N, CA, C and O of each residue as an XYZ file, in Angstrom:
436
protein
N       0.817     -1.743     -0.066
C      -0.223     -0.229     -0.142
C       0.882      0.720     -0.101
O       2.009      0.338      0.213
N       0.562      2.266     -0.480
C       1.060      3.432     -0.899
C       0.118      4.889      1.112
O      -0.889      5.565      1.320
N       1.366      4.504      1.854
C       0.752      5.441      3.118
C       1.105      6.680      2.762
O       1.692      6.785      1.685
N       0.828      7.992      3.612
C       0.344      8.750      3.074
C       0.366      9.817      5.333
O      -0.529      9.627      6.158
N       1.692     10.790      5.591
C       1.054     10.339      6.297
C       0.479     11.840      6.980
O       0.613     12.953      6.469
N      -0.118     11.547      8.133
C      -1.366     12.878      8.041
C      -1.453     12.886      9.450
O      -2.504     12.825     10.087
N       0.157     12.994     10.103
C       0.009     13.473     11.298
C       0.179     12.062     12.371
O       0.234     10.832     12.342
N       0.220     13.414     13.450
C       1.053     12.282     15.156
C      -0.384     11.968     15.602
O      -1.404     12.461     15.122
N      -0.303     11.090     16.574
C      -0.969     10.669     17.448
C      -1.630     11.597     18.285
O      -2.788     12.001     18.391
N      -0.102     11.903     19.082
C      -0.779     13.198     20.191
C      -1.733     14.678     19.389
O      -2.340     15.575     19.974
N      -1.524     14.433     17.686
C      -2.760     15.687     17.607
C      -4.510     14.793     17.813
O      -5.478     15.198     17.170
N      -4.572     14.094     18.381
C      -5.737     13.328     18.661
C      -5.861     13.030     20.280
O      -5.400     12.126     20.976
N      -6.799     14.342     20.626
C      -7.109     13.355     21.332
C      -7.906     12.457     22.321
O      -9.063     12.813     22.541
N      -7.470     11.398     22.916
C      -7.693     10.790     23.314
C      -9.518     10.137     23.442
O     -10.044     10.309     24.541
N     -10.527      9.310     22.137
C     -12.056      9.560     22.953
C     -12.410     10.729     21.741
O     -13.606     10.878     21.493
N     -11.366     11.611     20.933
C     -11.475     12.627     20.210
C     -11.176     12.353     18.504
O     -10.332     11.473     18.332
N     -11.620     12.840     17.482
C     -10.944     12.616     16.264
C     -10.230     14.532     15.693
O      -9.911     15.628     16.154
N     -10.346     13.777     14.451
C      -8.900     15.257     13.784
C      -9.966     15.141     12.263
O     -10.664     14.130     12.192
N     -10.042     15.998     11.300
C     -10.514     16.088      9.684
C      -9.127     16.312      9.158
O      -8.230     17.075      9.519
N      -9.229     15.276      8.041
C      -8.196     15.092      6.743
C      -8.675     15.362      5.843
O      -9.570     14.624      5.432
N      -8.235     16.802      4.941
C      -8.500     16.742      3.431
C      -8.280     15.815      2.509
O      -7.105     15.484      2.354
N      -9.343     15.146      1.649
C      -8.641     14.211      0.665
C      -9.188     14.565     -0.784
O     -10.185     15.278     -0.905
N      -8.417     13.976     -2.032
C      -9.137     14.943     -2.949
C     -10.558     14.135     -2.442
O     -11.396     14.916     -1.989
N     -10.931     12.809     -2.446
C     -12.128     13.046     -2.047
C     -13.059     12.361     -1.186
O     -13.752     11.344     -1.157
N     -12.641     13.802     -0.206
C     -13.783     14.844      0.345
C     -13.078     13.918      2.283
O     -12.564     12.906      2.760
N     -13.385     14.692      2.470
C     -12.685     14.097      4.070
C     -13.173     12.750      4.964
O     -14.165     12.040      5.128
N     -11.771     12.897      5.429
C     -11.830     11.442      6.628
C     -11.855     11.823      7.595
O     -11.356     12.946      7.657
N     -12.368     11.282      8.898
C     -12.762     11.677      9.877
C     -11.338     10.963     11.199
O     -11.885     10.073     11.851
N     -10.157     11.110     11.560
C      -9.436     10.053     12.188
C     -10.090      9.931     13.388
O     -10.920     10.789     13.688
N      -9.975      9.472     13.759
C     -10.469      9.044     15.583
C      -9.165      7.917     16.368
O      -8.622      6.852     16.075
N      -9.096      9.198     17.804
C      -8.211      8.303     18.493
C      -9.211      7.322     19.517
O     -10.275      7.888     19.765
N      -9.045      5.765     20.246
C      -9.293      5.604     21.201
C      -9.043      5.750     22.637
O      -8.131      6.505     22.976
N      -9.868      5.004     23.716
C      -9.380      6.173     24.622
C      -8.369      5.186     25.504
O      -8.203      5.262     26.721
N      -7.500      3.892     24.259
C      -7.047      2.734     24.250
C      -5.985      2.895     23.179
O      -5.283      1.976     22.758
N      -5.932      4.416     22.702
C      -5.259      4.326     21.501
C      -4.874      3.910     20.522
O      -3.769      4.021     19.991
N      -6.494      2.983     19.972
C      -6.699      2.499     19.020
C      -7.372      3.381     17.614
O      -8.584      3.521     17.445
N      -6.365      3.893     16.731
C      -7.108      4.902     15.985
C      -7.755      4.064     14.505
O      -7.477      3.046     13.871
N      -8.550      4.940     14.443
C      -9.690      4.349     12.696
C      -9.548      5.699     12.005
O      -9.034      6.775     12.312
N     -10.318      5.139     10.772
C     -10.208      6.682      9.800
C     -11.279      6.170      8.789
O     -10.898      5.486      7.839
N     -12.460      6.436      8.930
C     -13.978      6.486      8.375
C     -13.928      8.224      7.461
O     -13.355      9.261      7.792
N     -14.866      7.877      6.146
C     -15.495      9.340      5.752
C     -16.323      9.571      6.805
O     -16.872      8.714      7.497
N     -16.448     11.529      6.977
C     -16.601     11.957      8.051
C     -17.968     12.699      7.531
O     -17.983     13.927      7.445
N     -18.889     12.066      7.256
C     -20.163     12.203      6.867
C     -21.620     10.798      7.096
O     -22.316     10.141      6.322
N     -21.501     10.891      8.313
C     -23.409      9.961      9.242
C     -23.909      9.369      7.903
O     -24.022     10.139      6.949
N     -24.138      8.400      7.796
C     -24.823      7.777      6.636
C     -26.602      8.289      6.267
O     -27.275      8.376      5.240
N     -26.873      8.577      7.961
C     -28.059      9.198      7.513
C     -28.751     10.609      7.151
O     -29.801     11.092      6.727
N     -27.979     10.810      7.419
C     -28.583     12.534      7.369
C     -27.133     13.546      6.643
O     -27.194     14.743      6.363
N     -25.961     12.669      6.481
C     -24.482     13.493      6.295
C     -23.822     14.319      7.766
O     -22.777     14.942      7.580
N     -24.119     14.322      8.480
C     -23.516     14.435     10.001
C     -21.231     14.102      9.848
O     -20.518     13.189      9.430
N     -20.998     15.506     10.490
C     -19.898     15.207     11.056
C     -19.415     14.445     12.130
O     -19.171     14.623     13.323
N     -19.356     13.482     11.259
C     -18.885     12.591     12.776
C     -17.796     13.003     13.642
O     -17.673     12.463     14.741
N     -17.145     13.734     13.328
C     -15.894     13.773     13.219
C     -16.254     15.066     14.585
O     -15.490     15.714     15.301
N     -17.335     15.033     14.514
C     -17.994     16.064     15.807
C     -18.455     15.147     16.872
O     -18.685     15.552     18.012
N     -18.624     13.621     16.421
C     -19.419     13.292     17.479
C     -18.906     12.988     18.723
O     -17.885     13.498     19.183
N     -19.917     11.784     19.533
C     -19.097     11.718     20.615
C     -18.119      9.916     20.446
O     -18.705      9.019     19.840
N     -16.766      9.661     21.012
C     -16.306      8.487     20.688
C     -16.369      7.661     21.969
O     -15.683      8.030     22.922
N     -17.099      6.625     22.065
C     -16.736      5.644     22.928
C     -17.065      3.832     22.422
O     -17.856      3.119     21.805
N     -15.599      3.812     23.341
C     -15.124      2.248     22.070
C     -14.967      2.419     21.442
O     -14.701      3.596     21.201
N     -14.935      1.068     20.032
C     -14.956      1.646     19.521
C     -15.794      2.220     18.262
O     -15.583      1.781     17.131
N     -16.786      3.255     18.524
C     -17.842      3.824     18.045
C     -18.355      4.925     18.281
O     -18.670      5.254     19.424
N     -18.615      6.072     16.704
C     -19.036      7.074     17.772
C     -20.651      7.513     17.408
O     -21.199      6.836     16.538
N     -21.189      8.276     17.842
C     -22.161      8.715     17.890
C     -22.299     10.056     17.162
O     -21.496     10.988     17.210
N     -23.381     10.003     16.520
C     -22.889     11.056     15.213
C     -23.762     12.396     15.847
O     -24.952     12.321     16.153
N     -23.030     13.484     15.964
C     -23.939     14.668     16.546
C     -25.694     15.356     16.442
O     -26.600     15.761     17.169
N     -25.388     15.151     15.140
C     -27.098     15.275     14.564
C     -28.263     14.806     14.759
O     -29.197     15.606     14.717
N     -28.582     13.155     15.070
C     -29.482     12.700     15.479
C     -29.060     10.787     15.949
O     -29.702      9.771     15.681
N     -27.887     10.939     16.632
C     -27.356      9.986     17.418
C     -27.510      9.098     16.467
O     -28.495      8.446     16.813
N     -26.927      8.490     14.993
C     -26.603      7.077     15.057
C     -25.387      7.038     15.395
O     -24.427      7.796     15.534
N     -25.743      5.632     15.527
C     -24.523      5.037     16.108
C     -23.512      3.939     15.466
O     -23.728      2.751     15.711
N     -22.537      4.272     14.740
C     -21.333      3.561     13.567
C     -20.194      3.578     14.035
O     -19.469      4.509     14.384
N     -20.075      2.568     14.027
C     -18.758      0.945     14.217
C     -17.064      1.724     13.705
O     -16.697      1.729     12.530
N     -16.485      2.141     14.506
C     -15.485      2.998     14.048
C     -14.615      1.177     13.050
O     -14.050      1.257     11.960
N     -14.716      0.380     13.517
C     -14.335     -0.833     12.611
C     -14.536     -1.139     11.692
O     -13.693     -1.448     10.850
N     -15.838     -1.153     11.545
C     -16.626     -1.411     10.159
C     -17.202     -0.695      9.509
O     -17.580     -0.990      8.375
N     -17.469      0.744     10.231
C     -18.043      1.881      9.517
C     -19.349      1.590      9.309
O     -20.007      2.419      8.680
N     -19.855      0.637      9.682
C     -21.686      0.329      9.279
C     -22.253      0.690     10.896
O     -21.854      0.560     12.053
N     -23.192      1.110     10.318
C     -24.499      1.866     12.070
C     -24.703      0.784     12.777
O     -24.915     -0.409     12.556
N     -24.588      1.480     13.683
C     -24.877     -0.438     14.944
C     -26.947      0.220     15.362
O     -27.516      1.310     15.412
N     -27.306     -1.094     15.538
C     -28.497     -0.779     16.330
C     -29.504     -1.075     15.747
O     -29.233     -2.105     15.130
N     -30.785     -0.723     15.512
C     -31.650     -0.208     14.231
C     -31.676      0.082     13.616
O     -32.766      0.070     13.043
N     -30.653      0.633     13.032
C     -30.144      1.497     12.201
C     -29.176      1.365     11.398
O     -27.961      1.337     11.596
N     -29.848      1.277     10.387
C     -28.404      0.931      8.546
C     -27.746      1.779      7.948
O     -28.112      2.953      7.994
N     -26.646      1.414      7.260
C     -26.320      2.077      6.987
C     -24.298      2.044      6.537
O     -23.406      1.231      6.783
N     -24.330      3.072      5.972
C     -22.617      2.673      6.053
C     -21.371      3.509      5.889
O     -21.350      4.505      5.166
N     -20.870      3.302      6.223
C     -19.556      4.504      5.745
C     -18.629      3.754      5.269
O     -18.746      2.529      5.223
N     -17.463      4.472      4.806
C     -16.284      4.104      3.875
C     -15.012      3.747      4.803
O     -14.456      4.708      5.336
N     -14.614      2.745      4.993
C     -13.269      3.005      6.089
C     -12.110      2.734      4.977
O     -11.981      2.146      3.903
N     -11.079      3.791      6.198
C      -9.948      3.886      5.453
C      -9.003      2.690      6.138
O      -9.416      2.470      7.276
N      -7.903      1.882      5.801
C      -6.805      1.919      6.249
C      -5.517      2.497      7.495
O      -4.329      2.365      7.200
N      -5.794      2.921      8.419
C      -4.644      3.882      8.932
C      -4.090      3.003      9.474
O      -4.816      2.040      9.720
N      -2.151      2.853     10.048
C      -1.526      2.778     10.862
C      -0.201      3.803     11.734
O       0.412      4.695     11.147
N      -0.046      3.557     12.706
C       0.770      3.918     13.276
C       2.136      3.729     13.928
O       2.413      2.942     14.832
N       3.043      4.704     13.228
C       4.862      4.126     12.845
C       4.906      4.350     14.702
O       3.898      4.984     15.012
N       5.311      4.191     15.292
C       5.554      5.349     16.486
C       4.252      5.680     17.100
O       3.376      5.021     17.660
N       4.577      8.033     16.541
C       3.505      8.262     17.321
C       3.756      8.789     15.835
O       3.770      9.997     16.067
N       3.990      8.657     14.282
C       3.287      9.245     13.285
C       2.185      7.997     11.912
O       2.568      7.006     11.292
N       0.823      8.689     11.937
C       0.228      8.176     11.757
C      -0.087      8.134     10.006
O       0.546      8.924      9.305
N      -0.799      7.455      9.543
C      -1.063      7.124      8.252
C      -2.043      6.435      7.629
O      -2.603      5.441      8.090
N      -2.368      7.208      6.059
C      -3.268      6.483      5.896
C      -2.947      6.105      4.504
O      -2.030      6.694      3.932
N      -3.917      4.761      3.640
C      -3.306      4.239      2.828
C      -4.149      4.726      1.262
O      -5.348      4.547      1.051
N      -3.449      5.180      0.574
C      -4.070      6.384     -0.320
C      -4.614      5.449     -1.162
O      -5.691      5.995     -1.400
N      -4.625      4.408     -1.787
C      -4.611      3.147     -2.739
C      -6.724      2.639     -2.255
O      -7.709      2.046     -2.693
N      -6.365      3.212     -1.434
C      -8.340      2.855      0.058
C      -9.160      3.600     -0.366
O     -10.391      3.610     -0.366
N      -7.770      4.761     -1.042
C      -8.697      6.233     -1.100
C      -9.428      6.077     -2.827
O     -10.567      5.877     -3.249
N      -8.331      6.251     -3.346
C      -8.901      6.169     -4.995
C      -9.911      5.111     -5.625
O     -10.809      5.147     -6.467
N      -9.164      3.885     -4.579
C      -9.891      2.470     -5.060
C     -11.630      2.838     -4.863
O     -12.466      2.975     -5.756
N     -11.742      2.898     -3.935
C     -13.336      3.782     -3.390
C     -13.826      4.566     -4.067
O     -14.929      4.494     -4.610
N     -12.915      5.565     -4.120
C     -13.260      6.467     -5.040
C     -14.011      6.287     -6.232
O     -15.006      7.001     -6.357
N     -13.679      5.304     -7.327
C     -13.403      5.092     -8.814
C     -15.226      4.144     -8.623
O     -15.754      3.618     -9.603
């Protein structure tokens, strides 16, 4: 995979998120309390709410608009809701964060 550096894990507070602008749109990068890092599209499948502004709990995020819960691992809406957002491969090397460009290009095609 072709990885692109997007910053440091310390740029994201535990249970927080940051956005990365890409040619295919905004990517939300999340950090859990146990320092797992996930990247998904920054829009809720329900009404397009900014997931990066939601509440992170465990390996999920709750959309700030209508409280849909989205799995950070799979991108699927949880509970009775149905929908899906794109997940992006992310890796951590030391404190540096990277996302996979191929995943962005192939999902955009």
